Structures are given as C-alpha cells and as structure tokens.
C-alpha positions in Angstrom: -3.7 67.3 21.5 -1.9 64.8 23.4 -3.7 62.5 25.6 -0.7 60.6 26.9 0.3 60.0 30.1 3.8 60.8 31.3 5.3 59.0 34.4 4.2 61.9 36.7 0.6 62.1 35.6 -0.3 58.3 34.5 -2.7 56.9 37.3 -3.1 53.6 39.2 -6.1 52.3 37.3 -4.4 53.9 33.9 -1.4 51.9 34.7 -3.4 48.8 35.3 -5.5 49.4 32.2 -2.0 49.3 30.5 -1.1 46.1 32.2 -4.2 44.5 31.1 -3.9 45.3 27.5 -0.6 44.4 27.3 -1.6 40.6 29.1 -4.5 40.4 26.2 -1.8 41.0 23.3 0.2 38.4 24.8 -2.6 36.1 24.9 -3.5 36.7 21.9 0.4 35.8 20.3 0.1 33.3 22.4 -2.9 31.7 20.6 -2.2 32.5 17.9 1.2 30.8 17.8 0.0 27.8 18.7 -2.4 28.1 16.1 0.2 28.4 13.9 2.5 26.0 14.7 -0.8 23.2 15.1 -1.5 24.3 11.2 2.3 23.8 10.4 2.5 20.4 12.1 -1.1 19.4 10.0 0.7 20.7 7.2 3.9 18.5 7.7 1.7 15.3 8.1 -0.3 16.6 4.8 2.8 16.9 2.8 4.3 13.7 3.8 1.1 12.0 3.0 1.7 13.3 -0.5 5.5 12.2 -0.6 4.1 8.5 0.5 2.0 8.5 -2.5 4.9 9.5 -4.7 6.9 6.9 -3.9 3.9 3.9 -4.0 3.6 5.3 -7.8 6.9 5.0 -8.1 6.8 1.1 -7.2 3.8 0.2 -7.9 3.5 -2.5 -10.9 0.3 -1.1 -12.7 -0.1 1.6 -15.1 -3.5 2.1 -13.1 -2.0 2.2 -9.7 0.7 4.1 -10.7 -1.9 7.1 -12.1 -4.2 7.0 -9.1 -0.9 7.8 -6.5 0.5 10.1 -8.4 -3.3 11.9 -8.9 -3.7 11.5 -4.8 -0.5 13.3 -4.3 -1.2 16.3 -6.6 -4.4 17.5 -5.7 -2.9 17.3 -2.1 -0.7 19.7 -3.0 -2.9 21.8 -5.2 -5.5 21.9 -2.1 -2.1 22.7 0.3 0.1 25.2 -1.0 -2.3 28.0 -0.5 -2.5 26.7 3.6 1.1 26.5 3.6 1.7 29.8 2.1 -0.4 31.3 5.1 0.8 29.1 7.8 4.3 30.3 7.2 3.4 34.0 6.9 5.7 36.1 9.5 3.9 37.3 12.7 5.9 39.8 13.4 5.8 42.0 10.0 5.2 46.0 10.4 1.8 47.2 10.2 2.6 49.5 7.4 3.3 46.6 5.1 0.2 45.0 4.8 0.5 41.4 3.6 -1.4 40.8 0.4 -4.2 39.0 1.2 -4.4 35.9 -2.2 -7.5 35.0 -3.6 -7.3 31.1 -3.2 -11.0 29.1 -2.8 -10.7 28.1 1.1 -9.6 24.2 1.5 -12.9 21.9 2.0 -10.5 19.8 3.9 -13.6 17.2 4.7 -14.9 16.8 0.7 -11.3 16.7 -0.1 -10.9 13.7 2.6 -14.1 12.2 1.4 -12.8 12.3 -2.3 -9.3 10.8 -1.5 -11.8 8.0 1.2 -13.8 7.2 -1.9 -10.8 6.1 -3.9 -8.8 4.5 -1.5 -12.1 2.5 -1.4 -12.4 2.1 -5.2 -8.5 0.9 -5.4 -9.3 -1.5 -2.3 -12.2 -3.3 -4.3 -10.4 -3.4 -7.5 -7.0 -5.1 -5.5 -9.7 -7.1 -3.4 -11.5 -8.6 -6.7 -8.3 -9.1 -8.5 -7.1 -11.1 -5.5 -9.9 -13.1 -5.7 -9.8 -13.7 -9.5 -5.7 -14.4 -8.9 -6.8 -16.8 -5.7 -9.4 -18.4 -8.3 -7.0 -19.2 -10.8 -4.7 -20.6 -8.1 -7.3 -23.0 -6.9 -8.4 -23.9 -10.5 -4.1 -24.9 -11.1 -4.1 -26.7 -8.0 -7.2 -29.0 -8.5 -6.2 -29.9 -12.1 -2.6 -31.1 -10.8 -4.1 -33.0 -7.9 -6.0 -34.7 -10.5 -2.7 -35.1 -12.4 -1.0 -36.7 -9.9 -3.5 -38.8 -8.3 -4.6 -40.0 -11.8 -1.3 -40.7 -13.6 2.0 -40.3 -11.5 3.5 -43.8 -11.1 4.7 -41.7 -7.8 3.7 -38.7 -5.6 4.6 -37.3 -2.3 4.2 -33.7 -0.4 6.8 -32.0 1.4 7.0 -28.7 3.3 8.2 -25.8 0.7 11.6 -24.8 2.5 12.0 -22.2 0.1 8.7 -19.9 1.5 9.2 -18.0 4.8 5.3 -18.3 4.8 4.2 -21.2 7.1 1.9 -23.9 5.5 3.1 -24.1 2.3 3.9 -27.3 0.2 5.6 -29.0 -2.6 4.2 -31.4 -4.4 7.0 -33.5 -5.8 5.0 -35.8 -8.9 7.2 -38.5 -11.3 5.3 -38.5 -14.3 6.6 -40.8 -17.2 9.7 -41.4 -15.4 10.3 -37.4 -15.0 9.9 -35.3 -12.2 7.3 -32.6 -12.0 6.6 -30.0 -9.0 4.1 -27.7 -7.7 4.2 -25.1 -5.0 0.5 -25.5 -2.9 -0.8 -22.9 -0.6 -2.4 -23.2 2.9 -5.6 -22.3 1.0 -5.4 -25.2 -1.4 -3.6 -27.8 1.3 -7.2 -29.9 1.5 -6.4 -30.7 -2.3 -3.5 -32.8 -1.7 -4.2 -33.7 1.8 -4.5 -37.9 1.0 -1.3 -38.2 -0.5 1.8 -39.6 1.2 3.2 -36.6 3.2 7.0 -36.7 3.8 9.9 -34.6 5.4 11.7 -32.1 3.8 15.1 -34.0 3.7 12.8 -36.9 2.3 14.9 -38.5 -0.8 11.8 -38.4 -3.1 11.3 -35.0 -2.2 14.4 -33.5 -3.7 14.2 -31.1 -6.6 16.1 -32.7 -9.5 16.6 -29.3 -11.4 13.9 -29.4 -13.7 12.8 -25.9 -14.6 9.1 -24.6 -15.1 9.7 -24.6 -19.0 10.6 -28.0 -19.1 8.1 -29.5 -17.2 5.2 -28.3 -19.0 7.3 -29.3 -22.1 6.7 -32.7 -20.4 3.3 -31.9 -19.6 2.4 -31.1 -22.8 4.0 -34.4 -24.4 2.0 -36.3 -22.3 -1.5 -34.7 -23.1 -0.4 -35.1 -26.7 0.5 -38.7 -26.3 -2.7 -39.5 -24.2 -5.2 -37.4 -26.7 -3.8 -39.5 -29.8 -5.2 -42.5 -30.7 -3.0 -46.0 -31.7 0.7 -45.5 -30.8 2.1 -42.2 -29.9 6.2 -41.7 -31.1 8.5 -41.7 -27.9 11.1 -39.7 -27.3 
C-alpha cells in the first residue's frame, strides 16, 4: 500500500511536516559540516606540530634531543592517523554503500597531552641542568682568568665586546710575559672584572693582536710550568 502524498492529496499540515523534516536535516548537516571543519582544523594544527618536531629533530645537536623530538612526532602521527581518516570521510556517501567502520582505539587526547607535557617538562629540566652546569663552568673559568690577570699580567684592560651582538659582553686583554691574551666575559661575570681599567673599544690597548685560542693556551701552559718549576727555567 502506497501512503505517499501527491500534489492533489497532500494537506497543509503534511506539507508543513515535510518542510520541518527538511529544515531539521539541513540543520543537522550544517552542524556536522561545522564540526567536520573544526576537526580538520585541529588535525591540521596537530600535524603541523609533528612537522615542527621533525624539524627540531633534524636540527638538534644532541642525540638525546633528536630521539626525543622524533619520538614525539611519531606519537602524534600514530594517534592522529585514524582520526584524520574519519575526519576526511565523504559526508554524502550513498547509503547503499555503507562506510566500513574502522576498528581502532579512541584517541585519549588528554592522556596524550599529559604525556607530551611530561616529556617537555623533563626535557626542560635537562636543559636547565645543562645550562646551569655550563654557566658554572664559565663562572669558574672567569674567576681563574681574573685571578691570573690581576696577579701576573703586566697590563690589563677591559673593553666592550664589539663582536658580540648581545649587550653587556666585554673582553679582557691581559699582557702575560710579554704576550697578549684575551677572554670574553659575559654580563653575569662582569663583577669579577669591574676593578680593572675599563677603556673604549677603540683604545690601542684593546686591539686584538691576532693570537689564536690554541696559541694563547700554549703560552698559559708555558707560564704554568715556569711558575711551578724550582730554579731557573729555560726561556723561549
């Protein structure tokens, strides 16, 4: 039995009901489309994050950093691959060809975010520890340089470091046993050299004579042996 209305038999109430059904379907389709667009945008941002992590992995200096960034990128891609497939599925696929439901574990975005947050925090702690150790080593070196310059140098001047873009850096020029030696000092270590003679960068006493780091420390080694050797020491 056919209950379909025709143009001659349909009533105003039935026509209104049909319009309401169409409006409801249009609203549902609009809601689905908006949600789909939001999901796709979110996935695009997450995939972009994975790409950036790959870039970090390629440019990282430490093997541990490279491994960490690469692992984070893999985790993100593994968790977003099923969601990306679902988000790009055609909305107008005919009913007679139902979409095969994929079997996968639902993405626990909160757990993934917490896991990545813990990794970033651990990495931040490692970096902070490494930077503290590095700064401590530089501070120790600065103390020793200031001691040697103050106790052994025939002449010491401190000038602004024009070769460093960051403000506050200085260069200590010391004449030790007739030879120039120089060291950069960071703003954090400026207090160790504040009592030396400070001069402008163009002062003749603050001009690098071309000595290399290797030659500088060869000269320092020579002075250390000379100071530690009893009696006459062969000059060179």
